[in-house]
Structures are given as C-alpha cells and as structure tokens.
MARDOLUM-790534 format. One record per atom (N, C-alpha, C): residue in one letter; z, x, y. Coordinates in pm, whole numbers, plus 50000, padded with zeros to 5 digits. Layout:
MARDOLUM-790534
AZXY
...
***
This chain:
MARDOLUM-790534
M698911629439035
M698891619039139
M700061609339118
A700511603439228
A701581593639219
A701081581139148
D702011574639081
D701691562139012
D701231551839114
A700061545839088
A699491536239183
A700391523939199
K701291521639101
K702161510039108
K703431512639188
T703671525139224
T704861528439300
T704791522439440
K705861516439485
K705871510439617
K705821521339723
P705031519339829
P704891529539932
P706221534339989
A707141525040020
A708401528940081
A709231537539988
E709061536139855
E709801544139758
E709181557939741
R707951559239775
R707231571739756
R707521581739867
F708061577039978
F708071585740095
F709341583540176
E710271592840166
E711491592240245
E711681605440317
I711791605040450
I712011616840531
I713331615240607
G714271624140583
G715531623740656
G715451632140782
Q716601634840839
Q716651643640955
Q716251657740913
I715631665041003
I715311678940976
I715941687641084
S716191699941050
S716911708741140
S716041713041257
D716731716941366
D716021722341481
D715251734941442
E715801742441347
E715151754841303
E713801751941239
I713751741741151
I712491738141086
I711491732941189
L711961724641282
L711081719241386
L710471730341470
S711311739641515
S710791750341601
S709861759741525
K710111761341396
K709281770341315
K707891764541291
Y707811751441263
Y706551745641219
Y705841737141325
N706561732641427
N705901724541530
N705251733941631
R704131739241591
R703411748941675
R701931745441676
P701171751041768
P699751747341778
P698971750741651
G698081741541614
G697251743841497
G696101733941490
P695041737141417
P693871728341407
P694181715341333
R693341705241358
R693431692641284
R692521692741161
Y691681702841149
Y690801704841033
Y689901692941004
T689261687841110
T688141678741088
T686911686941045
S687021700141058
S686011709041002
S686711722040963
Y686081729240873
Y686451743240848
Y685151750640824
P684941761940895
P685781767441001
P685851758041122
T686911759741200
T687121751341317
T686191755441431
A686041746341529
A685041748141634
A685151761341711
P686351766941737
P686401779641810
P685691791141739
V685441789741611
V684751800241534
V683231799041547
W682751787241586
W681311785041591
W680661794241692
R679351796041680
R678631806241756
R677651800041855
D677601806241973
D676681801442077
D675231805042048
D675001814441955
D673621818141924
D673001809241816
F673711798841775
F673161788641686
F672531778041776
G671201776841771
G670511767941864
G669661757441796
P668761751141871
P667931740341817
P667101744441696
N666541756541697
N665741760841582
N666581761541455
D667821766241470
D668721767141355
D669041753241302
L669251743841393
L669571730141349
L668371724041277
E667181726441327
E666001720841261
E665781726841123
E666111739541105
E666071745440971
E667051738340878
T668201734940933
T669201727540856
T668691713740818
Y668021707040912
Y667411694040881
Y666451695140762
A665611705440764
A664601707040658
A665251709340523
T666291717640521
T666991720340395
T667651707640341
A668281700140430
A668951687840389
A667951677740333
D666751677340390
D665761667640343
D665311670740200
T665281683540165
T664901686940027
T665971682739928
R667221682439974
R668321678139885
R668381663039872
G667921655939975
G667881641439970
G669231634639978
T670221641140038
T671541635140048
T671521622940141
P672461613540122
P672521601940212
P672971606240352
L672831597140447
L673071600140587
L674281592640642
S675011599540729
S675991593240815
S675561596240957
L675291585941036
L674851587841175
L676011585041271
Y676131593741372
Y677121591641476
Y676441592341612
M676761582841699
M676221583041835
M677351582741935
H677301592242030
H678351593242130
H677891586642260
L678671576742303
L678411569442427
L679571572442520
P679391581842613
P680541588342679
P681151581042797
F680571569842840
F680981564142968
F682231555342956
C683091556443056
C684251547743073
C684321543543220
E684881531743245
E685051527243382
E686231533943450
K687281537043372
K688491543143426
K688941554343331
L689691563943387
L690211574943308
L691631571843262
C691861571743131
C693211571043076
C693791585143083
L694981586743139
L695501600043169
L695851608143044
F696081601542931
F696401608942808
F695151614342739
C693971609742779
C692751611442700
C692321626142690
G691911630042570
G691351643242549
G689911642842499
C689291630942505
C687921629442456
C686911634042561
N685681635742516
N684601639242609
N684071626442672
V684491623742797
V684131611342863
V683531614143000
S682801604343050
S682251604743185
S682681591843256
I683471593143360
I684001581443430
I682981577043535
Q682431565243514
Q681361560243601
Q681531545243621
K681801541243744
K681881526943774
K680491520743791
D679551529043833
D678171524443849
D677471524943713
K677301513543651
K676801513143514
K675311515943502
S674641517843614
S673221521443606
S673031535343545
V674111543443539
V674001556943479
V673661556043331
A673941544643269
A673651543143126
A672161542843099
I671351538843196
I669911537043171
I669231550343138
P669351560843223
P668721573543185
P669371579943062
Y670661577743044
Y671321583342925
Y670751577242797
L670591564242796
L670041557642677
L668601562042652
A667861564642758
A666491569642741
A666511583342672
S667441592042712
S667571605142647
S668021603642503
L668961594642480
L669451592542344
L668331587742252
K667471578942304
K666321574342224
K665371585842193
R665191594642290
R664321606342266
R664901615142156
E666211616842158
E666841624742052
E666731617641917
I666921604541916
I666771596741793
I665371598841735
D664351597841821
D662971599941777
D662801613741713
H663321623841782
H663151637641735
H663811639741599
V665021634841586
V665751636441459
V665071628441349
A664691616041379
A664121607241277
A662831613041220
R662071620041302
R660831626041252
R661101636841147
M662311641941143
M662651652741052
M663521648040936
V663641634840921
V664471629140814
V663611619540731
S663601621840603
S662821613340513
S663371599040511
K662441589440511
K662851575440502
K663441572240363
K663291581540269
K663881579340137
K665401581340138
R665911587540244
R667351590040254
R668021578140323
S668991572340258
S669641560340310
S670771563940407
V670871556040513
V672021556640602
V673131548140542
I674211554540501
I675321547140439
I676491545340536
Q676401551940652
Q677461550740752
Q676851552740890
F677221544140984
F676711544941121
F677871541641212
H678151550641308
H679321548541393
H678991551741538
W679471543041627
W679371545341771
W680751548641825
G680851560041893
G682121563941952
G681951567642098
G683071570842161
G682981573742304
G684151581842355
G684411580242484
G683911569942571
G684221555842524
T683501546642585
T683651532442555
T682271526742524
P681901525442395
P680581520142363
P680301506442422
T681341498142437
T681121484842495
T681081485442648
Y681001497342704
Y680601499142844
Y679171493842862
L678381494742754
L677021489542757
L677031474242758
T675961468342807
T675811453842799
T675411450042657
P675621437542616
P675131433342485
P673641436142465
A672841434042568
A671401436542555
A671111451342531
Q671831460142599
Q671641474542579
Q672081478642438
M673171472842389
M673621475942254
M672571471542151
E672051459742170
E671041454542077
E669791463242077
D669371467442194
D668171475842206
D668371489242136
L669531495642160
L669801508742098
L669911507541947
F670571497141900
F670751495641755
F669401493141687
E668621484141741
E667331481141678
E666401493141683
Y666481500741791
Y665661512841803
Y666001522641691
T667291523741661
T667731532841554
T667331527441417
R667541514441397
R667261508541266
R665781509441230
E664921509041330
E663481510141303
E663081524041255
R663911534041281
R663541547941253
R664281554241137
F665281547241085
F666021552140969
F666121540940866
S666381544540742
S666501534740634
S667981531940607
F668431520240646
F669831516640629
F670071510540491
A671121515040423
A671511509140296
A672001494840322
P671781485640228
P672221471740248
P673721470540270
D674501479640211
D675951479040223
D676491489940316
A675671494240412
A676091504940503
A677361501040579
E678221510840597
E679421509040679
E679031511540825
I679111501340908
I678641502341047
I679801499141141
G680261509241212
G681471507741292
G681291511641437
I682231507141519
I682181509641662
I683601509641717
E683821517841820
E685101517941891
E684991508142008
V685951499142018
V685941489242126
V687221490142207
D687121487142333
D688261486942426
D688481472542469
P689621466442433
P689851452342468
P689781449442617
R689961459642700
R689951457442846
R688551454542899
V687521458742826
V686151457042877
V685231450242775
T685781446142662
T684971440042556
T685171424942557
N684081417542565
N684191402942570
N683571396642445
R683621383642438
R683111376542320
R681611379142301
A680871379842410
A679431382342398
A679161395842331
H679941406042368
H679821418942299
H680051417142149
M681121410242115
M681521408841975
M680471401041894
E679941390741953
E678931382941882
E677661391041860
S677271398841961
S676081407441946
S676301417841837
L677461424141838
L677761434441738
L677711428641597
R678291416941581
R678331410941446
R676931407041401
C676131401641491
C674761397841456
C673931410141419
L674191421241482
L673451433541452
L673811439241315
G674981435841265
G675391441041136
G676611450041140
F677221451741257
F678471459341263
F679521452041181
N680221459541096
N681231453341010
N682621459541023
R682741470141105
R684031476741123
R684301479141272
L685541476541311
L685951478841449
L687131488441452
S687091497341550
S688231506041578
S688671503341721
M689961500941740
M690461496141869
M691661504441914
G691581510242030
G692711517642084
G693781508342137
I695031511242103
I696191504242160
I697081514342230
Q697451524842160
Q698301535942205
Q699761531742214
D700101521842295
D701481517342309
D701461504142385
F702361494842347
F702401481842415
F703441481042526
Q704251491342544
Q705331490542643
Q704771492042785
P705091482742876
P704491482943011
P704671496143085
K705861502143078
K706091514443154
K705221525843102
V705071526442971
V704201536742912
V702761534242953
Q702311521742943
Q700931518342979
Q700641521643125
E701541518443212
E701341521143355
E701271536143382
T702111543943312
T702151558343335
T700871565143288
I700331560643176
I699111566843124
I697841560043177
R698031549943264
R696931542443326
R696021535943222
R696661529643127
R695921521343032
R696731508443013
V696521499143102
V697261486543096
V696481476743008
Q697041474042891
Q696381465942789
Q697431457442720
P697761445842775
P698841437642720
P698571433242576
Y699641429942508
Y699561425242370
Y698621413342357
G698721403742449
G697901391642440
G696421394542447
M696031404042531
M694621407842543
M694111413742411
T694921422242351
T694541428542225
T694481418242112
R695501409742105
R695551399242002
R694341390242010
D693951386342130
D692841376942145
D691521382942096
L691311396042122
L690081402242075
L690091403541922
I691251406341865
I691351407141719
I691101393541656
L691591382941717
L691331369541666
L689831366441666
I689141370741771
I687681368841776
I687021376741664
A687481389141642
A686911397441537
A687081391041399
R688261385441376
R688521378841247
R687641366341233
E687521358941340
E686711346741337
E685251350041306
L684751361041361
L683351364741343
L683091371741210
G684141375341138
G683951380641003
G683801395640993
F684321403241089
F684331417841073
F685191421440952
E684671430240868
E685311432940740
E686551441740752
S686571450640850
S687681460040860
S688031462241007
L689311462541034
L689801464741170
L690831475941168
S690591486041249
S691501497441260
S692021498241403
V693311501741418
V693881503441552
V694481517441564
D694461522541687
D695011535741716
D696281534541798
L697281542241757
L698511543841834
L698711558641863
I699531561541963
I699871575341993
I701381576442010
Y702001585941940
Y703431588341961
Y703601601442038
G704641601642121
G704871613242207
G704401611142349
L704061598742385
L703611595742521
L704811595242618
P704561596442748
P705671596242843
P706471583342837
Y707771584842845
Y708751573942846
Y708891566842711
Q708221571442608
Q708441565542476
Q709821569442424
T710451559942354
T711691562542282
T711541557142141
V712481560342056
V712441555041920
V712421539841922
E713301533942002
E713401519342003
E712161512842065
S711621518942170
S710431512942232
S709231513742138
F709111524742062
F707991526041970
F708131516541851
K709361514341806
K709581504341702
K709091490741749
A709371487441875
A708951474541928
A707431473541931
T706761484341970
T705301484441968
T704771482141827
I705341489141730
I704851487841592
I705111473741539
D706241467941573
D706491454141529
D705421444741582
Q704971447141704
Q703881438941759
Q702571441841686
V702311454441655
V701091458041581
V701081451441444
L702221451041378
L702281445041244
L701911430341247
T702171423441357
T701771409241365
T700261407741373
L699541418541410
L698081418141420
L697411420941285
V698161426041190
V697721428741052
V696421436741048
P696351448441112
P695141456641100
P695001462040959
D693761464640919
D693521470140786
D693891484940779
R693681491940891
R694021506140899
R694721508841031
V695561519041030
V696241523441151
V696151538541159
A695791543541276
A695871557841304
A697001559741404
M698011567441367
M699161569841453
M699151584641493
F698401587541599
F698161601341638
F699331607241714
S699511620141698
S700421627541784
S699731630141917
Y700441627242027
Y699871629942158
Y699631644942174
A698401648442207
A698021662542225
A698131665942373
H699171673142408
H699401676642548
H698761690142578
V697601689642643
V696841701842673
V696391701642819
P697341702142914
P696981700943056
P696101712243106
W696061723643034
W695151734343074
W693701730743045
L693501720842956
L692161715842928
L691901702442998
R692931694143010
R692821680843071
R693841680043185
K693411683343305
K694331684743417
K695131672143445
Q694521660443417
Q695201647943448
Q696501646343371
Q696641653343258
Q697851652043178
Q699071658143246
G698861667043341
G699981673543408
G700811664143492
S700321652043518
S701011642843608
S702291637143547
F702451637643414
F703661631843353
F704371641643258
E704171654443281
E704691664543189
E706211663843173
S706921660343278
S708381660443272
S708971648243202
H708131638843159
H708651626543098
H708271625342950
L707891636342888
L707421635842750
L708581637942652
P708651629742546
P709611632542438
P709141644842360
E710031653942331
E709651666242262
E710651669342151
G710291678942066
G711201683741963
G711711672741873
A713041672341856
A713651662641765
A713391648341811
E713341646241943
E713091632741993
E711711627741951
K710701636341963
K709351632241923
K709281630441771
F709941639141697
F709951637541551
F710581624341512
N711671620441576
N712331607941541
N711471595841575
I710641596941679
I709681586141709
I708661585141596
F708141596741553
F707191596641442
F707841590841316
R709041595341285
R709711590741163
R709951575741167
A710311570641284
A710521556141297
A709221548641272
G708111553941325
G706821547541302
G706411547941157
L706621559441094
L706301560940953
L707061550740868
K708351549940892
K709171540740812
K708781526340837
R708461523040962
R708101509240995
R706831504940922
F705841513640919
F704581510040853
F704751509540701
L705501518740645
L705731518340501
L706471505640461
N707501502240536
N708231489840506
N707391477540532
G706361478940616
G705441467840642
G704341466540538
G704401475040433
G703461473740323
G702261482940329
Y702201491940427
Y701071501140440
Y701291513640355
I700201519740314
I700231532240240
I699941543640336
Y700711554340326
Y700511566040410
Y699391574440350
I698221574240414
I697061581340362
I697201596340384
G697641600140502
G697801614240531
G697751617040679
M698421627640720
M698481632240859
M698901621140953
D697971612240989
D698251602041089
D697631588541054
H697211586640929
H696501574540889
H697311566140789
F697241553140808
F697851543540717
F696791532940681
A696941527040564
A696001516540523
A696731506240439
R696241494040445
R696781483740357
R696371486840213
P697161482740115
P696901486639976
P695511483339924
G694891472639971
G693561468939923
G692421475639996
D692741484040094
D691691490440174
D691011501540094
E689741504140130
E688971514640062
E689601528340073
L690251531340186
L690901544340201
L692011546140098
A692791535540078
A693871536439979
A693311538639839
A692231531439806
A691601533139675
A691021547139660
A690401552139766
A689801565539760
A690861576239742
Q692021574339803
Q693091584139783
Q693591583839639
Q693701571939583
Q694171570739445
Q693201577239346
N691901575339367
N690941580839270
N690371594339312
R690941600039420
R690601613539466
R689151615039509
T688651604739578
T687321605639639
T687411605439791
L688631606239844
L688831606339988
L688241619140047
H687701617940167
H687021629040233
H687471629340379
R687321640940441
R687691642240582
R686541648340660
N686211642040775
N685171647640862
N685571645441008
F684611646341099
F684931645641241
F685421631841285
Q685281622041201
Q685781608641232
Q687111606041163
G687711616341105
G688981614841035
G688771612840886
Y689621604840824
Y689501602240681
Y688381592040657
T687621594240550
T686491585540520
T686281585040369
T685631574440325
T685301573040183
T683881577940154
K683171582540256
K681751586040242
K681561601040217
A682161605940112
A681971619940076
A680531622440034
G680011634140064
G678681637840020
G677561634240115
A677861626940222
A676831623340319
A676721634140426
D675501636740471
D675291645840583
D675481638140713
L676261643740803
L676551637340931
L675611642441038
Y674831633441097
Y673911636641205
Y674481630741334
G674911639441425
G675491634941551
G674451635141662
M674421624541742
M673491623541854
M674241618841977
G673811623642094
G674481620542219
G675241632742270
A675701632042394
A676411643142456
A677661646642376
S677821659442345
S678971665242273
S679001661842124
A678071653742073
A678111649441934
A678001661241839
I678691660241726
I678741670841627
I678041666241499
S677281675341440
S676641673041311
S677291682041207
S677381677041086
S677851684840971
S676871682340858
I675961691940840
I674831690040747
I674831701540648
G675091698040522
G675131708540421
G676201718840453
E675771731340468
E676701742240497
E676641746240643
A676271737240732
A676141740640874
A676781730040962
Y677291734641076
Y677771725841182
Y676931728341307
A676811718041391
A676131719541519
A676721709841618
Q676801714041745
Q677321705341850
Q676351704841967
N676181692842022
N675341690842139
N676071695142266
R675291697042372
R675871700142502
R676791688942546
R677911692842610
R678961683142640
R678691674742764
E678231681142870
E678051673942996
E676781665342991
V676871653243044
V675741643943038
V674481649643103
P674541655243225
P673301660643284
P672681671843199
A673511681043148
A673001691943065
A672391686642937
Y673021676542878
Y672491670242757
Y671121664042784
Q671021656442893
Q669771649642924
Q668651659542953
T668971670343022
T667961680443050
T667471686942922
A668391690642834
A668021697342709
A667181688342621
V667541675742610
V666771666442528
V665381664542587
G665311663942720
G664001662442785
G663091674142757
E663651686042746
E662841698042724
E662541700542577
R663501696842488
R663391701542348
R663511690442243
G664001678942286
G664181668042191
G665571667442132
I666241678842123
I667631679542082
I668361688642179
A669711688642173
A670501695342276
A671581704242217
T671231711642113
T672211719942044
T672801730542136
M674131730942144
M674841740542228
M675381752242147
R675871749142027
R676441759441940
R676491754141798
G676771762741705
G676851758341566
G677351769441477
Y677211767141346
Y677771776941252
Y677161774641113
R676851785641046
R676441785140905
R677571790640819
M677971783040721
M679101787140638
M678731797740535
S679671806740512
S679561816240402
S680121809940275
E679991816840164
E680571811740039
E682091810840051
D682711820640119
D684161820240140
D684541808140225
D683741805040326
D684001793140409
D683951780540324
R682951779440239
R682821767640153
R684021765940063
L684471777040007
L685641776839918
L686881772239995
R687101778240110
R688311774740186
R688221760440240
R687031755940276
R686871742040318
R687271732640205
A686871735940083
A687201727439968
A688711727339943
V689351738739956
V690791739639933
V691551731840039
I691191733840166
I691871726740275
I691601711740265
G690381707940227
G690061693840211
G690901687240103
R691061693839989
R691891688339882
R693341686639929
L693801696340003
L695171695940053
L695371684040147
L694491682440245
L694661672040346
L694401658040292
C693521656840195
C693161643640142
C694051639240026
H694491648839945
H695191645239822
H696551651639806
T696941660139901
T698241666939906
T698481676239787
V697441679739717
V697581688739603
V696311697139589
I696491709639550
I695361718439519
I695431721639371
P694591715339287
P694561718739144
P693791731939126
K694471742239088
K693851755539084
K692671756038988
R692811750338869
R691741751038769
R690481744238820
E690641733138889
E689501725838945
E688741734639044
V689461741539131
V688821750439228
V688171762339157
E688841767639056
E688291778938981
E686971775438915
Q686891763538858
Q685671759438790
Q684531757038888
E684851751639006
E683811748639103
E683241761239168
F684101771339188
F683671783039265
F683681796039184
S683981795139057
S683951806938967
S684831818239021
I686081814939049
I687041824939095
I688311823839010
A689161833939019
A690521833338967
A691421830239087
F691951818239094
F692601813339215
F693711822639263
D694631826239174
D695781834139217
D695381848139263
E694281853139211
E693811866239257
E693101864839392
Y692251855139404
Y691481853439528
Y692411850339645
F693411841839620
F694301837639727
F695681844139715
A695721856539671
A697011863539652
A697811864139782
E697151867539893
E697871868440021
E698361854740065
E697561844540043
E697951831140084
E699161826340004
I699181829439875
I700311825239791
I701601831839838
V701501844339880
V702681851039937
V703111844040065
R702141840340150
R702471833640276
R703071819740252
L702781813740137
L703321800540105
L704771801040060
E705291812740033
E706661813639981
E707671808540084
E707431811340212
E708371806540314
E708321791340326
P707121784940340
P707101770240340
P707691764240212
A707531771140099
A708121766239975
A709641766739983
A710181777640037
A711631778840052
A712181768540149
D711371764540246
D711781754440343
D711541740140296
G711001738640174
G710821725340116
G709541718340152
L708511725740199
L707241719540237
L706261718640121
V706331728040028
V705411728239914
V706151732339788
T705581728539675
T706041733739546
T704901741839486
L705241753239428
L704261762339373
L704491763839223
D703421762339145
D703531765839004
D702191771338957
S702091774438831
S700901781338780
S699651772838787
G699801759538789
G698631750838783
G698201744638914
E699141743539011
E698811736439133
E699711740439248
I699261737239368
I700071738039489
I700181723739541
R701391718739551
R701591704739586
R702481703639709
V702071695139802
V702821692939925
V703911682539899
T705111685239949
T706231675939937
T706151665340047
P707011654840039
P707041645240150
P707281651840285
L708211661340294
L708421668440420
L707171676340458
G706521682340359
G705321690040385
G704171681740437
R704161668940402
R703081660340453
R703181658640604
I704401659540657
I704561658840802
I703961671240867
F704081682540800
F703581695240854
F702401700440772
I701561691240726
I700491695240635
I699461704040704
R699311702540836
R698401711540908
R698901725940898
N700221727740902
N700771741240889
N700461747240752
V700541739040648
V700231743940513
V698741747540505
A697881739140563
A696441742040563
A696151755040638
M696901757940743
M696681769940822
M696851782640741
V697631781940636
V697821793640548
V696491798240491
F695571788640466
F694291791940401
F693171794540503
D693491794140632
D692501796040736
D692351811040766
R691311816940714
R691121831440728
R690991835640873
Y690361827140954
Y690081831041092
Y691331831341179
L692291822641150
L693541822941225
L694251836241207
H694111841941088
H694841854241056
H694051866841090
E692721865741093
E691901877641114
E691421879241258
Q691211868141329
Q690601869041461
Q691581868041576
Q692871867041544
Q693891866741649
Q693571856341756
M693271844141712
M692971833341807
M694191830441895
D693931826342017
D694991821642106
D695271807042071
Q696061804941966
Q696271791441915
Q696891782242019
K697751787642104
K698421779342203
K697431773142300
R696381780342332
R695391775242427
R694311766842360
L694141768642231
L693021762142162
L693401748942095
F694661747842050
F695031736541966
F696311729742018
S696451717041981
S697681709842011
S698731713041904
K699991709241931
K701041711641834
K700881702541713
T701421706941600
T701211699741474
T702031687041464
L703061685341545
L703831673041543
L703781666641682
***
C-alpha cells in the first residue's frame, strides 16, 4: 500500500496518452457493482428463491444494509440512465408508498430483530419528490420493523431543484446523516442542453442548510463527457465545487446509451469523445487532487479525513450497488421498483416498472423479477475483482489462503491476457501480486474484465450492454 503520509497529488500523475491506447481500452465494459454482472442473472430466479436466501442469511446473523428506491421525478434529465418515472401529478406516490410498505412488512417478517441495520439509503428518482410528511411516515414505518444500530449510516439522494428547508429539517430530525446531491455541471449551456438547470447559488444554499443542520457527510455527483463540455469549462465547474467543500465527490463518466435511453440521442453530435473526453477527465482528476482530495478509485474522491479514505488505507473498502462503501459484510436488502438485493451468495432484482412492481407486491408481498446464485468460482472472481477495484492490488497469497487455490494455476489464462495491459503500462505483474499502475487506474474496469469469465465464455454483446470505460 502507498504510504498514508504521501500527498495525493504526488501519488498520482497522468500525462498524455496515445490515441492507440485510448482506442484499445476505451471500450464498453461493466462497472462491477456486482459480479457476476446483471446480464448473467436468470429470469427463473423468483420470489421463492429470494425467500430461501432470506432464511439462510438469518441463520448467519449478518448486519443489514437497506435500500429503498423512490422512482418519481417531476422532469426528465436527458442524460439520465436511472430507473425513473416522470410524474407531475404527485398523487401517484400514494399507491406506490402503500406497495412499498407492504413489501417492507413482508421482508421484515423474514428478518430477525437481532440483526442490526447499519446502513439505510433512499435513492431514485428523486426521494424528495415526497412531502416531508410522507418521508416521515415511510421512515418511521421502516424503523418500527427493523432494528437500527445507534450509529447507522442513513443517507438520501436530494435534488436542490425540488428540495426545500422543510425537507431538510424533517430528514435531520428523522436521523438522516448523509446527503448525496447531483450537480453534473455548472455551465449554463451544458445544463440547458441536458435539461437540468441548477445554478450554483441554488446548490450552495442547500449545502449551507445541510451544514447548519449538522449532516455529517455530504457527497456531490459530477459527470464528465456531457454535451458542450470542454476542459476549460469543466475546470470552472470543479473550481465552483471546491468552494462547496463536499466530503466526497463522484465524477462519473457520461454513459451514452441512446439505444437504451432514447432521450440521449438529442445531443449525440455535441459530445466530447476520445482524447477530448480523456483530457476533461484528466483535468478533473488533477483539480481534485490539487484541492486536497484523495482518489479512491474509478470515479470517487474523498477528503483525507473521510471514512472512505481511511477504509482504503486499511483495506476495508468495499464495493456494492451504491458504489464504494465502508460497510463490508452487510447483506443488502433492496425494496421498491427495480431495487437490487445482494444477500450472501445471491443477487435479486425487483420488477422495474411501477405498475408491474405494485401488482407483484399486491399478489406476493415481494416483486422479484430475476436473480442469481453464485458458484464457488463466482465467489472467487468477485473477491479478486473487488480487491482490484477497491485497493488496486491483488495479493495472490491472500486469495490463495481464502479460497484454497494456487493462484497462478487457477488464473493461468488470465495472467496471459494481462501481458498486453502490462506491456501498455496498466499493470505490473510479479510472483506475489498484480498491481494496477496510475495509468491502469484510469482503465481499471478493463483490467477487471480480464477476470470476468462470462465476458469471455458467453460472447456478450458488450457494446449494447455496457457503457464505455472512459
């Protein structure tokens, strides 16, 4: 591991890279919030399978991470790839919340009160689409049915365009201690093109309220590669973000998938691509490092005193469907339309469309659409990919001891496939470890793909399934 005393800006320098390297590695690939990835999951995994998973998890007594998906938004942001339902008539939330409560009841009956909830997160959509009274009712309904740890991490995604002081006061009184806030870009032309007009002053004012009310952690999201972005315009956005002093920053690559999200086709001809997009990313990376942030991995930054930075240093960092997290070892129970669960060695996803979700919950109590049970090989590869993405190194002996394998024999084909990335300067290979270089951290998804058995065996249509790695 790098010396904890090393300054972030000294630890990470990326120069120009050739067009050849960009074209070779900037290709579609998974983000690995799970392994195996969702296209591998099976439609014949249903509610009975999920309930069997609940029972097994209860015997282990692992702690809980709860996620609730609140899919409604008042307007559609054209860049968005999330599962959302655009509804100006807010009465649609009433039957949805009734279904969500029914699912909460069903799940809670199958979870021992001896298991503590150590993480609770509301995502969307726009959770603050709900009124303060609706938020209070849903939260208290959940808290009555699960056992929350006194120091539980309780977070929510908020949109400054629709979130007011009353929302913030209610959230803080309920016990929410973490906020995640989308910004994407502060430049007016970019905002107008993607139909998300959110001026700096609006964002600053909500952050000031959050600080005043005592929220412990504030995270903001940016996106690079949006229409009309340039290196200089993105630098200006980041300079404004730095004045807000967020505890964490997610700087996502724009995922252009118009075959999945038709609205994205409206600005296809104005997107920065190739070297231009890389230079925007590099400018953002350098700006945050020089601003005192630590590069956690892929697209996340944190201030040195943040839990994510500490977890990376002591190698307890974990990755799940919410990105990087310090809550390793917790079973994730997802509720709401499209919500995903990760429990033990199984994944499960709810039905995506709100009407289908509500119907399924009304009939069965849960709305499982598909899922997957991991094999021993899946568990091994998940551990290897997780170490790579969280810590940028795979200690072979550590993996050998955990899974009783001879690493170089088990992964002989993968080691051969790593020779080209090693020659291109993405990884270093030796007898004891596989370590990602600074350049390799930019293309770390590509390195992880080497260990993905399904990409190589099932001939997936990666172009249609995944966004590009940069």
